[in-house]
N, C-alpha and C positions, 0 to 999 in steps of 0.2 A: 136562156141557152144553157144555164148550169145544169138543167135537168139531164143533159146528155152525159154527165160525168158523175163518178161515184162520190157523192157528198153526204155526209152523215147528217141525221136530224139535228144533232147538237151544233154542227157547223152552220146549218141553215138558221137555227135560232140565234146563233151569234151574229150572223149577218143582219138579220132583222133588228136585233138589239143595237148593233152598230149604226145602222141607218137611222133608227130613231134617236140615238144619242147624238149623232152628227146634226140632225135637223134641229134638235132642241138646244144643243150646247155649243157645237163647233161653228156652224155657219153664222149664227147670230153674234158670235164673239170675235169674228175675224177683224171687225172694225175696232173693237175694244182692244184687241191685241196690238193692232197698229198704232193706236193712239197712246196706249201705255208705253209701248216700245219707243215711240218718238219722244216721249217725255222723260225717259229714263236712260240708263246706261245702254249704249248701243250693243254691247256684247254680253248682255245678261237678259235672260227671259223675263218678261214682265209678270207681275203677280197673277194675272188671269190664267197664265199657263199652269201654275201650281194648283190653282183652284180646279182647273179642268182635269189635271192628273188625279187629284183626290177623287173626283166624281167618277172618272173612268175606272179607277181601281176598285171603287166600291161597287161599280156596275159589273165587275168581272171581265172588263175589257182591257186586260193588262198582259203584256208579254205574249201576245197572241202568235208571234212569229216562231217561237221555240217549239219544235215538233216533239221533243223527247223530254224525259225526266230522268234524273239520276242524282244520288247522294244529296238530296235536299234541294235540288234545283228543279223546280216544277215547270214543265212546259205544257202548252195547251193540247199537244197531241194531234195537231192538224196536219193534214197532207199538204203538199205543194199546191194542189188544185184548190183545196179549201181555204188555205191562207191567201192564195192568189185573188180569190173573189173578194176577200176583205180588203186587200191592198187597193183594189179598184175604188172602193168607197172612200178609203182614207185619202187617196190621191186627188179627190175632188176639191180638197181644201189645202192651201198652203201651210196651214197649221195642223193638218189632219192626222199626222203620224205621231207627233211628239206627245200629245196627251195620253196615248196608249202605250208609251215606251217602245214604239215600233219604228223609230227613225233610223235611216241610214246615216253614217256607217255603223251605228251602235248595234243594229241587229246582226250584221255580219261579223262584227268584233265579238259580240256576245256568243254567237254560235261557234266562232273560232275557239274562244276560251273554253266553251262547253265541250267541244269535240277533241281539242288538242292540248288544252292546258292541263297541268297537273293539279293536285288537290290544293296546294298552297297558292298557285296562281289564280285558281278559281275563287278561293276564299277572299283573296286580297282585292281582286278586280272584278270578277264576274258578279259576285254578290251585290256590291254597291251599284253596278250597272243595271242589274235586274231590278233593284229597288228604286231606280231612278234618281239616285243620290248624286251621281256623277255622269259625265259624258266622255266619249273617247274619239279618237281619229285613227285613220289608216294612212300610213305614211309610206307610199311606194313610188309615186311618179316623181321624176327628176327633171329640172329645166335644161340640163346640158346634153341629154341623150334622148333618142326616140323611145319613149317609155312604152309605146304600143308593142315593142318587143322587149319584154321584161328581162330578157338575158342581157340587155344593154346596161342595166342598173349598175351604178358605180359606187354607191355608198359602201363603205368598208365597215364590217363588223369583225373586229380582230380579238382573239382570245389573249388575255393577259393575266395569267395566274388564275385567281378565283373570279375574275371579272371579264366582261367584254368591253371594248372601247369602240365607240361608233363615231365615224367621221363622214360627213357628206351633206348635201343640200337637197331637200325635198320641196315640192310644191303641190298645190291642189290637195293638201291634207285637210279634207273637208271636216268641219266641226271643230278644228283646233282653235279657232278664234273665240269660241264660246268659253266664257270664264268658268263654266262647270266642267270643261274638258280637262281631265287629269292624267290620261294615259294614252300613249300612242303605240300602235303596233307598227314597227318599222321593218321594212324589207331591205336587205342588203346582202353583200357578198362576204361569206366566211372563208371560201377557198376558190381562188381564181384559177387553180390548176385542175379542178374537178371537171367531170362531164358537165356540159353547159347548163343542164337543168338540175344539177346537184350543187351548183356554186352558191345558191341563194339560201338565206335563212331568215326567219322572222323572230324578232325579239321585242319584249315589253320595255318601253321607256317612259317612266313618269315624266311629265312635262316640267316639273319643278327640278329636275336633275341639272346640276351645273354643267354648262356647255350647251344646253338647249336654248336657242334663240328664235322667238317668233319674229321673223323679219318684217312681214307685211301681210295685210289681207289682200286677196286677189279678187278682182271684180269680174262678173260674168255679164258681158255686154252692158256694163254700167251698173249692175246690181252687185252689192257686196254680200247679199244674203244673210245679213245680220238678223238675229244674234248667233246664227249658226256659223256662217263664214267659211272661207277656204284660205288656208295659210301657206306661205312659204316659210319653211323651217330650216335653220341651220344647226346641224349636229357637229360640235367642235370638241373633239376628245371627250365625248360623253361616256362616263364610266358607270356601268350597271352590273349587278351580280350575275355570275354565269347562270344562276338558276332562273334568270329571266328569259332564257331562250325557249322558244316554243317548239316542242316535239323533238328537237335535236338539230344539229347542224346539217345543212343540205336539204332540209325538208320544206323550204319556202314555197316551191312551185306546188308541191303536194297540198299544202295548206291553202294556197291561193285557189286551186281548182275546187277544193272542197267548199269554199265560201262563195265562189263567183256564180255557180249554177243557180242556186236558190235566189241569190241577189238579183240576178237578171230577170227572174220571174217577178220579183217584187217591183223592180224598176218599171218593167213593161206594164204591169197591171196598174200601177199608180199613174203611169202615162195615159192609159186607157180611161181611167177615171177623170184625168184632166181634160182629155179630148171630149168626154161625155158632157162635162160642164161647159166647155167651149161650144159644143153644138147646141146645148140648151140656150146659152146666151145668144147664139146666132139666130135661133128660131124666134126667141122672145123679141129681140131687137127688130128682126125683119117684120114681125107682125105689128109692132108699136110705131114704127116710123114710116112716113109716106114721102115719096118723091115722084114728081112728074104725074101726080094724080092717082097714085096707087101704092099699097104697102110694098116696101122694098122686097119682102119675101116672095111676092108674086112675079117679080122680074125674072125672066127666063134663066139667066146665068146663075142667079141666086138660088133658084130651085135646084138647079143642077149641083151647085156646091153643097146644098143640104143633103141631097140624095147621095152624092159621092162620099160625103163625110160619114153618113150612116153606114154605107157599104164598107168603107175602109175600117171603121171602128169594129164592126162585127167580125170582119175578116181577121183583124189583128187579135181580138179577144179569143177567137176560136183557135187560132194558131198558138197563142200563148198558153191557153188551157190544155191544148194537145201536148205541148212541150212539158208542161207541169205534170200531166198524166204519165208521160213517158218516164220522167224522173221518178215518179212514185212507184212505177211498176217494173221498169228495167234498169233504172239507175242513170246517173248523170252522164257517164261515159257513152252509153248507148244513145242518149238524147243529145249528144254534142251538136249535131247538125241543126236540130230543132231549136236548141238554145241560141245558136248563132243566128238562126233565121229570125227569131223574135226580136233580137237586139237591133237588127236592121229594120225590120218591118215596123215595130212599135215606135221607135224614135222618129222615123220619117213620117209615119202616119200622124202622130200628134203635132208635129211641126206644120204639116199641111192644114190640118183642121183648125189649129189655132190661128194660122195666117188668114184663113177664110173668115174666121170670126172677127179678126181685127178689121178686115176689109168691110164687113157688115157694119161695124161700129164707127167707121170713118176715123176722124181725128181723135175721138174719145178712146178708140181702141189702142192707140199708142201712148195714151196718157196714164197717169197714176189712178184714174177714177175707175178703172176696171182691173181685173186680175190678168187680163190678156197679155199685156206687154211683158210682165214678169213671167207668165207662162210660156211665151215665145222664147225668151231668153233661156229658160230651163229646158224647153223642148230642143232647142238648137244644141245645147250642151250635151243632151243625152246621146247625140250622134258621135260623141267623143268619149263619154264616160265608159269605163270598163272596156276600152278598146274602140277605135274608130270603125265606121262602117266597113272601110276597105279590108281591115283585118278579118272581120267576120265573113265578109263575102268571099275572101280567099279560102277560109275554112270550109264554107259551104261548097264552093267549087271543087276543092280537093276531095271532099267526101263524096260529092256527086260523081266525079270522074273515076274515083277509085273502083266503083262497082262495075264500070265498063272495062277498065284495065284488067280486072280480075276475070 
């Protein structure tokens, strides 16, 4: 279906190279990763990951997410459509993004630093992130307020001479548990009296700064997602230089909108890759197992589930690629409704497909012997990440009604 969108020959070659690399290096090493991880430090990537990174970098499959280049920071130059089709492939494996330095939230954080950081901020943090030497986290969501409305955020970022002082509690700071995570982008309020979308700012906070406390790892339906992890973090009179502010006071929402559009394309396409793998496992299992004298794939309801899954995956992919194409051609603002639509459609689709695959596998489907149980936990979470379904449906409805009101 990618033939219907403007994709360069170079991007097609990258996709072919990525598929071959994953078949040769990623899928065969998923079990090795799990075994090494179980035998080592829970919050440190096992040796196999560093080996895969070296191979991926040598193959030219590195930092594929970054669309632009400037001042010595080289991006791949891929459009949202082109990178989206690569995300689908990487999303098929639970270790599929990290070897290519294309994992969230690092991709969004790197693009934020690239677009909104100054020269010193880029040199100190973007360079080691792009080189894969460190990891990062994005610290926005808070436990005491409804963070789906980001104007509720209460963390204080207060100017004090040549410094800012940060006080607040964040949670679901994904990636913060990883021992390689060295920097957080923290969103908080610098001016509670300003217009509500100009109260928030983003600031760079090294995690070794006095007053930063990793309170605990958070579990996702029983999974701690180590070595990546999701942390609750307390910022208690954390003092950082004023030069750590990104873009300036009151620009937090502006930065957030700049990073969320592409990020939603990435999330949705990775989810589609996960759904494709779930459908593959569904079909293989259905043909291999028999019950009541016939392969379970031949049973009526199971055929319907296979058909529905294929239809839903194709629909979600087409809608996501359309949103990516609009972002490439008319910009994120004009594509706002489409971006909201894919967030709802993609997350719900993959949850349904993975649930059917679990049903095909019976008791094995909810065990640790397949990827499906973890995939379901991830799929269910995606209906909350970057805003719950209800918020995006509200946006879609408002934009739909607006054309009739006018």
